VOBA-1610 file (N, C-alpha, C; in pm, whole numbers, padded with zeros to 5 digits, always signed):
BEGIN
Met+04279+00282-01142Met+04194+00173-01187Met+04097+00140-01075Ser+03973+00124-01110Ser+03868+00098-01012Ser+03873-00046-00962Lys+03828-00064-00838Lys+03823-00199-00782Lys+03706-00278-00837Thr+03600-00209-00878Thr+03484-00278-00934Thr+03453-00223-01072Leu+03396-00307-01152Leu+03358-00275-01290Leu+03231-00352-01319Glu+03133-00285-01374Glu+03008-00351-01413Glu+02992-00339-01564Ile+02965-00452-01627Ile+02937-00454-01771Ile+02805-00526-01789Val+02715-00462-01862Val+02588-00524-01899Val+02599-00558-02046Tyr+02581-00686-02079Tyr+02598-00732-02217Tyr+02477-00814-02257Asp+02415-00776-02369Asp+02303-00850-02426Asp+02357-00927-02546Ala+02378-01057-02528Ala+02436-01139-02634Ala+02346-01145-02758Lys+02216-01131-02739Lys+02124-01137-02853Lys+02139-01017-02945Thr+02157-00898-02888Thr+02169-00777-02969Thr+02314-00735-02990Gly+02406-00787-02907Gly+02546-00747-02916Gly+02575-00615-02848Glu+02475-00556-02783Glu+02493-00429-02716Glu+02552-00450-02576Ala+02642-00356-02537Ala+02705-00364-02405Ala+02723-00223-02351Arg+02715-00213-02218Arg+02738-00087-02147Arg+02825-00118-02026Ala+02908-00021-01987Ala+02998-00042-01874Ala+02998+00080-01784Val+03030+00055-01656Val+03053+00163-01561Val+03155+00116-01460Asp+03251+00202-01432Asp+03347+00182-01324Asp+03365+00318-01258Gly+03453+00328-01164Gly+03472+00454-01093Gly+03512+00569-01184Met+03599+00543-01281Met+03644+00647-01372Met+03529+00696-01459Ile+03450+00604-01513Ile+03335+00641-01597Ile+03233+00718-01514Trp+03206+00669-01393Trp+03106+00733-01308Trp+03148+00876-01272Arg+03276+00897-01236Arg+03324+01031-01202Arg+03320+01125-01323Thr+03345+01070-01442Thr+03353+01153-01563Thr+03215+01184-01620Tyr+03126+01084-01627Tyr+02997+01101-01695Tyr+02875+01094-01603Gly+02889+01035-01485Gly+02776+01021-01394Gly+02677+00913-01434Lys+02715+00828-01528Lys+02630+00719-01574Lys+02715+00620-01652Asp+02656+00507-01690Asp+02729+00409-01769Asp+02748+00460-01911Met+02828+00390-01989Met+02852+00431-02127Met+02852+00309-02219Pro+02819+00328-02347Pro+02823+00215-02441Pro+02966+00171-02466Val+02983+00039-02484Val+03115-00018-02512Val+03104-00110-02632Lys+03216-00135-02698Lys+03220-00222-02814Lys+03262-00363-02773Val+03199-00461-02836Val+03242-00599-02822Val+03337-00624-02938Val+03465-00648-02908Val+03564-00667-03015Val+03595-00813-03039Val+03570-00899-02940Val+03587-01044-02956Val+03477-01113-02876Asp+03410-01209-02937Asp+03315-01293-02865Asp+03321-01431-02928Asn+03395-01520-02862Asn+03407-01656-02911Asn+03384-01750-02792Pro+03386-01880-02812Pro+03359-01971-02700Pro+03456-01958-02582Ala+03575-01907-02605Ala+03675-01899-02498Ala+03672-01767-02421Arg+03643-01657-02491Arg+03654-01526-02425Arg+03565-01423-02491Ile+03545-01316-02418Ile+03477-01198-02472Ile+03559-01076-02432Thr+03582-00988-02526Thr+03662-00868-02502Thr+03579-00745-02535Phe+03579-00650-02441Phe+03510-00522-02456Phe+03614-00412-02463Arg+03582-00304-02536Arg+03674-00192-02545Arg+03595-00062-02553Trp+03650+00042-02490Trp+03589+00174-02498Trp+03693+00280-02471Glu+03657+00402-02506Glu+03742+00517-02477Glu+03660+00620-02400Ala+03710+00659-02286Ala+03649+00766-02207Ala+03725+00894-02239Lys+03655+00996-02273Lys+03717+01124-02310Lys+03707+01223-02194Asn+03802+01313-02186Asn+03803+01420-02086Asn+03800+01369-01942Val+03877+01265-01917Val+03887+01211-01781Val+03978+01302-01700Lys+03928+01351-01589Lys+04008+01440-01504Lys+04109+01356-01427Gly+04229+01404-01421Gly+04334+01333-01350Gly+04437+01430-01296Arg+04541+01374-01242Arg+04650+01456-01190Arg+04781+01403-01245Ser+04868+01491-01274Ser+05003+01454-01310Ser+05096+01547-01233Arg+05222+01521-01237Arg+05317+01603-01160Arg+05306+01750-01199Gly+05272+01831-01101Gly+05269+01974-01124Gly+05143+02026-01189Ala+05055+01940-01236Ala+04933+01987-01302Ala+04814+01911-01246Ser+04717+01983-01199Ser+04597+01917-01150Ser+04484+01934-01251Asn+04389+01847-01243Asn+04272+01849-01331Asn+04308+01841-01479Thr+04410+01765-01511Thr+04445+01740-01649Thr+04340+01648-01711Ala+04285+01683-01825Ala+04185+01600-01891Ala+04252+01518-02001Val+04235+01389-01995Val+04294+01300-02095Val+04187+01202-02141Gly+04215+01133-02250Gly+04134+01022-02294Gly+04197+00893-02242Val+04113+00796-02211Val+04160+00668-02160Val+04093+00557-02239Arg+04174+00468-02296Arg+04122+00349-02364Arg+04126+00234-02264Glu+04014+00167-02249Glu+04008+00054-02155Glu+03967-00071-02232Thr+04039-00180-02207Thr+04010-00309-02269Thr+03990-00411-02157Val+03879-00482-02163Val+03846-00582-02062Val+03820-00715-02131Thr+03891-00819-02087Thr+03873-00953-02142Thr+03825-01047-02032Leu+03715-01115-02059Leu+03659-01214-01969Leu+03684-01353-02026Leu+03755-01438-01951Leu+03775-01577-01991Leu+03653-01655-01944Lys+03577-01708-02038Lys+03446-01765-02007Lys+03451-01890-01920Asp+03552-01973-01936Asp+03556-02098-01859Asp+03590-02075-01712Thr+03674-01977-01680Thr+03715-01953-01542Thr+03651-01830-01481Met+03588-01745-01563Met+03530-01618-01521Met+03636-01521-01469Asp+03762-01543-01508Asp+03870-01449-01476Asp+03861-01330-01572Val+03897-01214-01523Val+03890-01094-01604Val+04026-01024-01602Gln+04063-00971-01718Gln+04187-00895-01732Gln+04150-00755-01782Val+04205-00652-01718Val+04173-00514-01751Val+04301-00440-01786Arg+04292-00359-01891Arg+04407-00275-01929Arg+04356-00135-01957Gln+04416-00036-01893Gln+04383+00104-01918Gln+04505+00172-01977Met+04481+00249-02084Met+04592+00321-02147Met+04551+00468-02166Pro+04620+00560-02098Pro+04594+00701-02122Pro+04640+00737-02264Leu+04549+00793-02342Leu+04581+00825-02482Leu+04679+00941-02488Gly+04780+00925-02570Gly+04884+01026-02584Gly+05003+01003-02493Tyr+04998+00898-02414Tyr+05108+00864-02324Tyr+05156+00724-02357Asp+05278+00690-02317Asp+05331+00559-02353Asp+05331+00461-02236Asn+05247+00483-02137Asn+05237+00387-02028Asn+05096+00329-02025Ser+05076+00224-01948Ser+04944+00165-01933Ser+04936+00100-01796Phe+04815+00066-01758Phe+04789+00005-01628Phe+04713-00124-01650Thr+04747-00228-01576Thr+04678-00355-01591Thr+04630-00404-01455Gly+04527-00486-01461Gly+04474-00546-01340Gly+04403-00675-01378Ser+04375-00756-01279Ser+04303-00880-01304Ser+04219-00913-01183Gly+04125-01002-01202Gly+04038-01042-01094Gly+03942-01149-01142Ser+03835-01165-01069Ser+03735-01264-01107Ser+03602-01194-01126Cys+03517-01255-01204Cys+03390-01197-01242Cys+03276-01281-01185Thr+03170-01215-01148Thr+03049-01282-01103Thr+02936-01241-01195Ala+02878-01335-01266Ala+02764-01305-01353Ala+02640-01291-01267Gln+02564-01184-01292Gln+02443-01158-01217Gln+02334-01112-01312Pro+02208-01133-01274Pro+02100-01079-01358Pro+02109-00927-01360Tyr+02065-00868-01468Tyr+02070-00722-01481Tyr+01975-00658-01381Asn+02027-00559-01308Asn+01950-00484-01210Asn+01988-00338-01224Pro+01911-00257-01296Pro+01949-00117-01319Pro+01938-00035-01192Arg+02052-00012-01125Arg+02055+00062-01001Arg+02084+00208-01023Arg+02160+00240-01125Arg+02202+00378-01150Arg+02131+00431-01273Lys+02095+00554-01267Lys+02030+00619-01382Lys+02114+00736-01426
//
């Protein structure tokens, strides 16, 4: 799980894009994400990254799909992240705080 995550969300159009270390290593750019919840209390984004290179015991460069769900609590700006490798029965969770910033396209 990456230490940083960037999500660009246009509330007017409902469009969102995300990039973290896993997405950047896999695609070299951000990717579109779905907004699954947007209410006064929270906003939740979800996406699936396909063909993510990873390692498992005895096998290197295993490609898997990963579903990532990110929930931002609007009043506290706390964020909760959950990653689930598709086809496996484990998941990874993390939490932190979010800083809202104006959009600045740094990566192409």
